[in-house]
TORZA-810215 format. One record per residue (C-alpha): x negated, y negated, z negated; residue in three letters. Coordinates in steps of 0.05 Angstrom, whole numbers. Layout:
BEGIN
+--------+--------+--------+------+
!     xx !     yy !     zz ! type !
+--------+--------+--------+------+
!      X !      Y !      Z !  ALA !
...
+--------+--------+--------+------+
//
This chain:
BEGIN
+--------+--------+--------+------+
!     xx !     yy !     zz ! type !
+--------+--------+--------+------+
!    -74 !   -357 !   -259 !  MET !
!    -54 !   -288 !   -220 !  TYR !
!    -70 !   -300 !   -145 !  LYS !
!    -32 !   -268 !    -86 !  ARG !
!    -78 !   -242 !    -36 !  LEU !
!   -148 !   -209 !    -36 !  GLY !
!   -204 !   -206 !      7 !  THR !
!   -221 !   -143 !     50 !  PRO !
!   -277 !   -124 !      7 !  LEU !
!   -235 !   -101 !    -51 !  VAL !
!   -170 !    -75 !    -18 !  LEU !
!   -197 !     -3 !    -30 !  GLY !
!   -204 !    -15 !   -105 !  MET !
!   -128 !     -7 !   -119 !  LEU !
!   -123 !     55 !    -85 !  LEU !
!   -173 !     98 !   -128 !  ALA !
!   -151 !    148 !   -184 !  ALA !
!   -182 !    169 !   -244 !  CYS !
!   -228 !    230 !   -244 !  SER !
!   -221 !    283 !   -296 !  GLY !
!   -164 !    327 !   -320 !  GLN !
!   -102 !    316 !   -283 !  THR !
!    -28 !    307 !   -317 !  ALA !
!    -18 !    384 !   -308 !  SER !
!    -79 !    401 !   -338 !  ASP !
!    -63 !    357 !   -400 !  GLN !
!     13 !    379 !   -404 !  ASN !
!     -9 !    457 !   -405 !  THR !
!    -66 !    457 !   -446 !  ALA !
!    -58 !    477 !   -516 !  SER !
!    -87 !    429 !   -574 !  PRO !
!   -150 !    448 !   -604 !  ALA !
!   -133 !    489 !   -665 !  GLY !
!    -58 !    495 !   -648 !  GLU !
!    -27 !    557 !   -682 !  THR !
!     37 !    591 !   -654 !  ALA !
!    100 !    565 !   -681 !  GLY !
!    167 !    529 !   -665 !  PRO !
!    169 !    470 !   -624 !  ALA !
!    209 !    427 !   -676 !  THR !
!    212 !    353 !   -685 !  TRP !
!    188 !    325 !   -750 !  SER !
!    201 !    252 !   -782 !  ASP !
!    125 !    236 !   -754 !  ARG !
!    140 !    260 !   -679 !  THR !
!    207 !    224 !   -686 !  LYS !
!    171 !    158 !   -700 !  SER !
!    112 !    173 !   -650 !  GLN !
!    169 !    174 !   -598 !  LEU !
!    203 !    112 !   -617 !  ARG !
!    136 !     73 !   -622 !  GLN !
!    117 !     97 !   -554 !  ALA !
!    185 !     75 !   -523 !  ILE !
!    180 !     10 !   -555 !  ASP !
!    113 !      2 !   -528 !  ALA !
!    133 !     16 !   -455 !  ARG !
!    120 !    -57 !   -433 !  ALA !
!     50 !    -30 !   -425 !  ALA !
!     72 !     12 !   -365 !  HIS !
!    123 !    -40 !   -337 !  GLY !
!    185 !     -1 !   -358 !  LEU !
!    217 !    -53 !   -412 !  ASP !
!    269 !    -63 !   -362 !  GLN !
!    298 !      5 !   -369 !  MET !
!    335 !     33 !   -426 !  ALA !
!    316 !     88 !   -475 !  PHE !
!    355 !    113 !   -531 !  ASN !
!    301 !    108 !   -587 !  VAL !
!    359 !    121 !   -636 !  SER !
!    369 !    196 !   -621 !  ALA !
!    370 !    242 !   -680 !  SER !
!    383 !    316 !   -660 !  ASP !
!    333 !    353 !   -624 !  ASP !
!    370 !    363 !   -559 !  ASN !
!    379 !    287 !   -551 !  ALA !
!    308 !    275 !   -568 !  LEU !
!    278 !    328 !   -519 !  ASN !
!    322 !    292 !   -472 !  GLU !
!    292 !    219 !   -485 !  GLN !
!    224 !    250 !   -494 !  ALA !
!    222 !    286 !   -428 !  LEU !
!    256 !    229 !   -394 !  ARG !
!    203 !    179 !   -414 !  PHE !
!    144 !    227 !   -403 !  ALA !
!    167 !    240 !   -335 !  GLY !
!    163 !    164 !   -316 !  ALA !
!     94 !    160 !   -341 !  LEU !
!     69 !    227 !   -311 !  ALA !
!    108 !    221 !   -240 !  ARG !
!    145 !    156 !   -244 !  GLY !
!    209 !    128 !   -269 !  ALA !
!    231 !    132 !   -195 !  SER !
!    227 !    182 !   -139 !  ASP !
!    199 !    163 !    -75 !  PRO !
!    229 !    215 !    -35 !  THR !
!    301 !    185 !    -55 !  LYS !
!    280 !    111 !    -44 !  LEU !
!    251 !    121 !     25 !  TYR !
!    269 !    163 !     86 !  GLU !
!    200 !    191 !     87 !  VAL !
!    152 !    199 !     31 !  TYR !
!    102 !    265 !     37 !  THR !
!     47 !    239 !     -1 !  VAL !
!     18 !    290 !    -55 !  PRO !
!     50 !    274 !   -124 !  ARG !
!     31 !    306 !   -192 !  PRO !
!     69 !    362 !   -213 !  SER !
!     62 !    368 !   -291 !  PRO !
!     97 !    425 !   -338 !  ASP !
!    127 !    365 !   -385 !  LEU !
!    168 !    423 !   -424 !  LYS !
!    109 !    462 !   -445 !  ALA !
!     75 !    397 !   -452 !  GLY !
!    126 !    371 !   -502 !  LEU !
!    129 !    439 !   -538 !  ALA !
!     54 !    437 !   -544 !  ASN !
!     48 !    368 !   -578 !  ALA !
!    111 !    381 !   -620 !  LEU !
!     68 !    440 !   -649 !  ARG !
!     12 !    400 !   -657 !  ALA !
!     51 !    342 !   -693 !  GLY !
!     16 !    293 !   -645 !  ASP !
!     68 !    265 !   -594 !  LEU !
!     22 !    198 !   -581 !  THR !
!    -39 !    237 !   -558 !  LYS !
!      4 !    276 !   -506 !  TRP !
!     43 !    213 !   -482 !  LEU !
!    -18 !    173 !   -474 !  ASP !
!    -50 !    225 !   -426 !  SER !
!      6 !    223 !   -376 !  LEU !
!     -1 !    159 !   -343 !  ALA !
!    -58 !    141 !   -297 !  PRO !
!   -122 !    135 !   -335 !  GLN !
!   -165 !     97 !   -288 !  ASP !
!   -188 !     25 !   -293 !  GLY !
!   -138 !     -7 !   -244 !  ASN !
!    -75 !     21 !   -279 !  TYR !
!   -102 !     -9 !   -344 !  LYS !
!   -118 !    -76 !   -315 !  ARG !
!    -50 !    -79 !   -283 !  LEU !
!    -19 !    -59 !   -354 !  SER !
!    -59 !   -115 !   -386 !  ALA !
!    -43 !   -169 !   -333 !  ALA !
!     35 !   -149 !   -347 !  TYR !
!     28 !   -157 !   -418 !  LEU !
!     -5 !   -222 !   -411 !  LYS !
!     51 !   -247 !   -366 !  LEU !
!    107 !   -223 !   -413 !  LYS !
!     71 !   -253 !   -472 !  ARG !
!     60 !   -322 !   -440 !  GLN !
!    120 !   -376 !   -435 !  PRO !
!    147 !   -371 !   -369 !  GLN !
!    119 !   -417 !   -316 !  ALA !
!    164 !   -457 !   -274 !  PRO !
!    187 !   -426 !   -208 !  GLU !
!    128 !   -449 !   -167 !  GLY !
!     57 !   -477 !   -182 !  GLN !
!     63 !   -528 !   -123 !  ILE !
!    118 !   -577 !   -138 !  ALA !
!    174 !   -585 !    -94 !  ASP !
!    187 !   -662 !    -94 !  SER !
!    236 !   -665 !    -44 !  GLY !
!    192 !   -697 !     10 !  GLU !
!    160 !   -654 !     66 !  ALA !
!     89 !   -661 !     81 !  ILE !
!     70 !   -678 !    154 !  LYS !
!     10 !   -669 !    188 !  PRO !
!    -37 !   -731 !    180 !  GLY !
!     -1 !   -749 !    113 !  ALA !
!    -40 !   -749 !     46 !  SER !
!     -3 !   -717 !    -14 !  ASP !
!    -30 !   -694 !    -80 !  PRO !
!     -7 !   -628 !    -70 !  ARG !
!    -57 !   -612 !    -18 !  ILE !
!   -112 !   -584 !    -57 !  PRO !
!    -64 !   -536 !    -91 !  ALA !
!    -38 !   -516 !    -18 !  ILE !
!   -105 !   -508 !      2 !  VAL !
!   -120 !   -461 !    -51 !  ARG !
!    -57 !   -420 !    -37 !  GLU !
!    -79 !   -414 !     40 !  LEU !
!   -149 !   -393 !     20 !  VAL !
!   -119 !   -334 !    -24 !  ILE !
!    -71 !   -314 !     34 !  LEU !
!   -127 !   -310 !     85 !  ASP !
!   -101 !   -367 !    125 !  TYR !
!   -161 !   -412 !    111 !  LEU !
!   -236 !   -396 !     96 !  THR !
!   -264 !   -420 !     27 !  PRO !
!   -302 !   -476 !     62 !  ASP !
!   -231 !   -513 !     78 !  ALA !
!   -232 !   -586 !     72 !  ALA !
!   -220 !   -620 !      7 !  GLN !
!   -185 !   -682 !    -12 !  GLY !
!   -108 !   -701 !     -9 !  ASN !
!   -109 !   -705 !     67 !  GLY !
!    -68 !   -659 !    110 !  TYR !
!   -123 !   -646 !    160 !  ALA !
!   -118 !   -609 !    228 !  PRO !
!   -145 !   -543 !    206 !  ALA !
!    -97 !   -546 !    148 !  ILE !
!    -40 !   -559 !    197 !  VAL !
!    -66 !   -500 !    239 !  GLU !
!    -64 !   -453 !    180 !  ALA !
!      2 !   -472 !    162 !  VAL !
!     32 !   -465 !    230 !  ARG !
!      3 !   -391 !    234 !  ARG !
!     35 !   -375 !    169 !  MET !
!    102 !   -403 !    190 !  GLN !
!    101 !   -362 !    259 !  ALA !
!     83 !   -301 !    213 !  ASP !
!    149 !   -311 !    175 !  TYR !
!    193 !   -330 !    229 !  GLY !
!    198 !   -403 !    217 !  MET !
!    188 !   -455 !    265 !  LYS !
!    113 !   -470 !    272 !  PRO !
!    113 !   -541 !    266 !  ASP !
!     60 !   -554 !    212 !  GLY !
!    110 !   -588 !    166 !  ILE !
!    109 !   -567 !     95 !  ILE !
!    178 !   -564 !     71 !  GLY !
!    223 !   -520 !     26 !  ASP !
!    214 !   -456 !     65 !  GLU !
!    138 !   -460 !     68 !  ALA !
!    130 !   -479 !     -4 !  LEU !
!    175 !   -419 !    -24 !  ALA !
!    121 !   -373 !     15 !  ILE !
!     61 !   -408 !    -24 !  LEU !
!     99 !   -409 !    -93 !  ASN !
!    109 !   -347 !   -134 !  MET !
!    142 !   -349 !   -207 !  SER !
!    117 !   -310 !   -260 !  ASP !
!    178 !   -265 !   -259 !  ALA !
!    161 !   -249 !   -189 !  ASP !
!     87 !   -229 !   -210 !  ARG !
!    115 !   -186 !   -261 !  MET !
!    153 !   -151 !   -219 !  ARG !
!    103 !   -138 !   -169 !  ALA !
!     54 !   -115 !   -223 !  ILE !
!    106 !    -64 !   -249 !  ALA !
!    124 !    -38 !   -183 !  VAL !
!     45 !    -34 !   -173 !  ALA !
!     39 !     14 !   -232 !  MET !
!     99 !     52 !   -215 !  GLU !
!     65 !     68 !   -148 !  ARG !
!      2 !     90 !   -178 !  LEU !
!     42 !    135 !   -220 !  ARG !
!     73 !    170 !   -161 !  TRP !
!      5 !    192 !   -139 !  LEU !
!    -34 !    256 !   -160 !  GLU !
!    -86 !    236 !   -210 !  ARG !
!   -144 !    272 !   -179 !  THR !
!   -139 !    263 !   -103 !  PRO !
!   -188 !    293 !    -54 !  PRO !
!   -259 !    262 !    -69 !  ALA !
!   -271 !    260 !     13 !  THR !
!   -201 !    218 !     44 !  ARG !
!   -181 !    161 !     82 !  ILE !
!   -126 !    115 !     46 !  ASP !
!    -92 !     65 !     85 !  VAL !
!    -52 !     11 !     53 !  ASN !
!     -1 !     -7 !     95 !  ILE !
!     20 !    -72 !     60 !  ALA !
!    -50 !   -101 !     68 !  ALA !
!    -65 !    -65 !    132 !  ALA !
!   -131 !    -41 !    111 !  ARG !
!   -166 !     28 !    113 !  LEU !
!   -213 !     56 !     59 !  THR !
!   -257 !    115 !     75 !  TYR !
!   -276 !    155 !      9 !  TRP !
!   -336 !    205 !     16 !  ARG !
!   -354 !    248 !    -48 !  ASP !
!   -313 !    201 !    -93 !  GLY !
!   -344 !    138 !    -65 !  LYS !
!   -321 !     86 !    -21 !  ILE !
!   -368 !     87 !     45 !  VAL !
!   -326 !     43 !     92 !  ASP !
!   -270 !     -4 !     92 !  THR !
!   -236 !    -37 !    158 !  ARG !
!   -173 !    -74 !    187 !  ARG !
!   -119 !    -33 !    215 !  VAL !
!    -57 !    -52 !    254 !  VAL !
!      0 !    -19 !    223 !  VAL !
!     80 !    -19 !    244 !  GLY !
!    121 !    -79 !    250 !  GLU !
!    180 !    -88 !    201 !  PRO !
!    230 !    -54 !    249 !  ASP !
!    186 !      4 !    261 !  THR !
!    149 !     15 !    196 !  GLU !
!     90 !     59 !    182 !  THR !
!    119 !    112 !    139 !  PRO !
!     83 !    132 !     76 !  GLN !
!     50 !    201 !     94 !  LEU !
!     -4 !    253 !     67 !  GLY !
!    -29 !    281 !    126 !  SER !
!    -98 !    309 !    142 !  PRO !
!   -144 !    292 !    209 !  ILE !
!   -155 !    356 !    234 !  PHE !
!   -191 !    337 !    304 !  ARG !
!   -216 !    275 !    345 !  LEU !
!   -191 !    266 !    412 !  VAL !
!   -240 !    230 !    466 !  ALA !
!   -216 !    192 !    522 !  ASN !
!   -141 !    212 !    500 !  PRO !
!    -83 !    211 !    544 !  THR !
!    -14 !    179 !    518 !  TRP !
!     56 !    213 !    528 !  THR !
!    102 !    150 !    519 !  VAL !
!    157 !    165 !    468 !  PRO !
!    226 !    163 !    491 !  ARG !
!    241 !    103 !    446 !  SER !
!    187 !     59 !    474 !  ILE !
!    204 !     90 !    540 !  GLN !
!    276 !     69 !    538 !  LYS !
!    262 !     -1 !    499 !  LYS !
!    195 !    -26 !    527 !  GLU !
!    187 !      4 !    602 !  LEU !
!    258 !     19 !    626 !  ALA !
!    255 !    -47 !    663 !  GLN !
!    187 !    -37 !    687 !  LYS !
!    175 !    -16 !    761 !  GLY !
!    125 !     31 !    801 !  ALA !
!     76 !    -27 !    805 !  ALA !
!     71 !    -35 !    732 !  TYR !
!     60 !     40 !    719 !  LEU !
!      6 !     40 !    776 !  ARG !
!    -24 !    -18 !    738 !  ALA !
!    -37 !     14 !    671 !  ASN !
!    -53 !     81 !    700 !  ASN !
!     18 !    111 !    682 !  MET !
!     53 !    161 !    720 !  GLU !
!    118 !    207 !    709 !  TRP !
!    102 !    280 !    693 !  LYS !
!    153 !    329 !    675 !  ASP !
!    206 !    274 !    653 !  GLY !
!    160 !    234 !    615 !  TRP !
!    113 !    179 !    625 !  ILE !
!     38 !    195 !    611 !  VAL !
!    -19 !    142 !    608 !  GLN !
!    -86 !    172 !    632 !  GLN !
!   -149 !    162 !    599 !  PRO !
!   -186 !     99 !    607 !  GLY !
!   -200 !     25 !    580 !  PRO !
!   -126 !      7 !    586 !  LYS !
!    -96 !     69 !    552 !  ASN !
!    -55 !     44 !    490 !  SER !
!    -95 !     96 !    449 !  LEU !
!   -158 !     67 !    469 !  GLY !
!   -216 !    110 !    478 !  LEU !
!   -206 !    162 !    413 !  VAL !
!   -146 !    186 !    377 !  LYS !
!   -151 !    215 !    308 !  PHE !
!   -102 !    276 !    309 !  ASP !
!    -61 !    288 !    248 !  MET !
!    -11 !    340 !    222 !  GLN !
!     57 !    312 !    207 !  ASN !
!    123 !    317 !    233 !  ASP !
!    131 !    243 !    251 !  HIS !
!     81 !    235 !    310 !  ALA !
!     44 !    188 !    265 !  ILE !
!    -36 !    184 !    273 !  TYR !
!    -99 !    135 !    273 !  LEU !
!   -125 !    110 !    340 !  HIS !
!   -162 !     59 !    377 !  ASP !
!   -134 !      4 !    422 !  THR !
!   -149 !    -41 !    476 !  PRO !
!   -112 !   -101 !    438 !  ALA !
!   -173 !   -121 !    398 !  LYS !
!   -147 !   -190 !    382 !  ALA !
!    -93 !   -161 !    330 !  LEU !
!   -150 !   -147 !    288 !  PHE !
!   -162 !   -221 !    275 !  ALA !
!    -93 !   -237 !    253 !  MET !
!    -74 !   -243 !    180 !  VAL !
!     -8 !   -208 !    183 !  GLN !
!    -25 !   -144 !    221 !  ARG !
!     45 !   -112 !    223 !  GLN !
!     49 !   -109 !    298 !  ARG !
!     49 !    -29 !    320 !  SER !
!    104 !     21 !    340 !  HIS !
!     91 !     61 !    267 !  GLY !
!     20 !     90 !    287 !  CYS !
!    -44 !     59 !    257 !  VAL !
!    -94 !     26 !    301 !  ARG !
!   -172 !     22 !    276 !  VAL !
!   -213 !    -32 !    280 !  GLU !
!   -275 !     -9 !    316 !  ASP !
!   -246 !     60 !    324 !  ALA !
!   -305 !     87 !    362 !  LEU !
!   -350 !     68 !    310 !  GLY !
!   -310 !    100 !    256 !  PHE !
!   -298 !    164 !    298 !  ALA !
!   -380 !    165 !    300 !  GLU !
!   -380 !    164 !    228 !  MET !
!   -335 !    219 !    215 !  LEU !
!   -369 !    260 !    265 !  ALA !
!   -436 !    248 !    232 !  LYS !
!   -408 !    266 !    167 !  ASP !
!   -373 !    330 !    191 !  GLU !
!   -431 !    351 !    229 !  GLY !
!   -402 !    356 !    303 !  VAL !
!   -436 !    287 !    330 !  VAL !
!   -464 !    323 !    383 !  ASP !
!   -398 !    357 !    404 !  GLU !
!   -365 !    287 !    400 !  TRP !
!   -415 !    256 !    446 !  HIS !
!   -406 !    311 !    495 !  ARG !
!   -326 !    300 !    497 !  ALA !
!   -330 !    229 !    500 !  ARG !
!   -379 !    234 !    569 !  GLU !
!   -335 !    277 !    605 !  THR !
!   -285 !    221 !    615 !  GLY !
!   -226 !    267 !    607 !  LYS !
!   -184 !    280 !    547 !  GLU !
!   -229 !    328 !    501 !  THR !
!   -214 !    358 !    439 !  PHE !
!   -263 !    361 !    377 !  VAL !
!   -240 !    403 !    322 !  LYS !
!   -266 !    380 !    255 !  LEU !
!   -295 !    438 !    209 !  PRO !
!   -249 !    414 !    155 !  ARG !
!   -189 !    369 !    147 !  GLU !
!   -202 !    298 !    125 !  ILE !
!   -141 !    282 !     85 !  PRO !
!   -103 !    216 !     96 !  VAL !
!    -55 !    176 !     48 !  ARG !
!    -10 !    126 !     80 !  LEU !
!      2 !     80 !     18 !  LEU !
!     34 !     20 !      7 !  TYR !
!     11 !    -29 !    -49 !  GLN !
!     29 !   -105 !    -52 !  THR !
!    -18 !   -123 !   -113 !  VAL !
!    -92 !   -115 !   -105 !  LEU !
!   -152 !   -142 !   -147 !  PHE !
!   -208 !   -197 !   -134 !  ASP !
!   -282 !   -186 !   -144 !  LYS !
!   -266 !   -210 !   -220 !  ASP !
!   -211 !   -155 !   -228 !  GLY !
!   -157 !   -203 !   -232 !  GLU !
!    -92 !   -177 !   -199 !  PRO !
!    -73 !   -210 !   -133 !  ILE !
!     -1 !   -202 !   -117 !  VAL !
!     12 !   -200 !    -37 !  ARG !
!     73 !   -220 !     -1 !  ASN !
!    113 !   -153 !     13 !  ASP !
!    115 !   -148 !     94 !  PRO !
!    169 !    -91 !     95 !  TYR !
!    206 !   -110 !     35 !  GLY !
!    194 !    -40 !      4 !  TRP !
!    182 !    -63 !    -65 !  ASP !
!    255 !    -90 !    -68 !  ASP !
!    278 !    -15 !    -80 !  ARG !
!    224 !      4 !   -133 !  VAL !
!    236 !    -56 !   -175 !  GLY !
!    307 !    -43 !   -174 !  SER !
!    297 !     28 !   -197 !  ALA !
!    256 !      4 !   -254 !  LEU !
!    312 !    -48 !   -272 !  GLY !
!    284 !   -114 !   -248 !  PHE !
!    326 !   -165 !   -212 !  LYS !
!    318 !   -175 !   -135 !  ALA !
!    261 !   -215 !   -117 !  GLY !
!    243 !   -269 !    -62 !  LYS !
!    257 !   -239 !      6 !  ALA !
!    197 !   -263 !     43 !  LEU !
!    186 !   -216 !    101 !  ARG !
!    137 !   -220 !    155 !  VAL !
!    165 !   -227 !    230 !  GLN !
!    111 !   -211 !    274 !  THR !
!    146 !   -177 !    334 !  GLY !
!    100 !   -118 !    372 !  ALA !
!     46 !   -146 !    412 !  ALA !
!     45 !    -91 !    466 !  ASP !
!     78 !    -27 !    484 !  VAL !
!     28 !     16 !    446 !  GLY !
!     46 !     67 !    390 !  PRO !
+--------+--------+--------+------+
//
């Protein structure tokens, strides 16, 4: 069975990429023993192209049409390059699907790679080298093929009998509902057993209903079952989208970096190619989404001030009076509202300054309770880090500036500590993760961002189950 939500311990796994040669390395290198000659098609290479395209379900590309009957060289070149491009960089362009996408992408020389493969008479080896080579991509591929081979299951695993389950009732569907609530992180694994709809389960259902904009009455009806159920078609679509998102990424990312999975609201810190820390984050709510950025941290800011953006100033603070500003340590300065350093500052006690044109960064927050929530899409777009002071201490030690950091904190004033080297940050969006056994876990899609990717891959629209959280405060 394919599950839908993972535990925090495995959230960083999907963001890993393989090591070794990049796609561009493999595309431009000449095969061993190659001799100069014309790059022409042979019966062998034509057959290899047809076989590769016929097997494209291994990459979740089977809903896309490719012309496998092309005969002349120009048409063959066109189809080969189109298929190779889908493997090497993705069948879709995220910069066209999203208003903002700046995560580094592969840039292989596919024409040179095709020419070399034709001269060597081995198209299969070249095509096989283009897609991600890491274990997670291969697990996604295996899961997709398994779902494709098996008979399509009913729409949901939990039967909709037409009767809603009310608090205090007994129903044979309760064990399956409890299992799904545990997977979705609304219940702990030691939740009550049996057929009784107990108070702890009712409270979990109410929390789930509130996150999805439903009346939180604890009654399990059609809408609640729609969240708890997912068809095999929905799973296949989500896994295909996950593979596509991995194909967008450079094959050898920086060994030291910070990856934030926006969909899961989790941060993963990589140091020298190994995961050394993971923690929860709070990201943008569905109306103020955190964009998919590639942007480095270049300095730590102790005791930051916060200049309130115009959008928040007009929407959140326009009706607030002078008493509110004084109570929150805010003041007008050169036409802007500026919040001074201190425990009430919306940036908390540390800001991780990043270089981008979108005013997006990581930071602390005084709203600690948000980290305990299941759906943490609750900010105005920036990324709030759980125990941000502890994370800043970790980065300062790793980068050799811990003494400077301590002195900066002790000033009580906004003080900047430049890092000796920038730490790359990738703000990514992945709705499929893995459990401890390597099984794929399909999350719900908080922003609905998988829809446009699935459509580009030729899939029909999936379920429109979107979180509706509402920002909890005026912070960024």
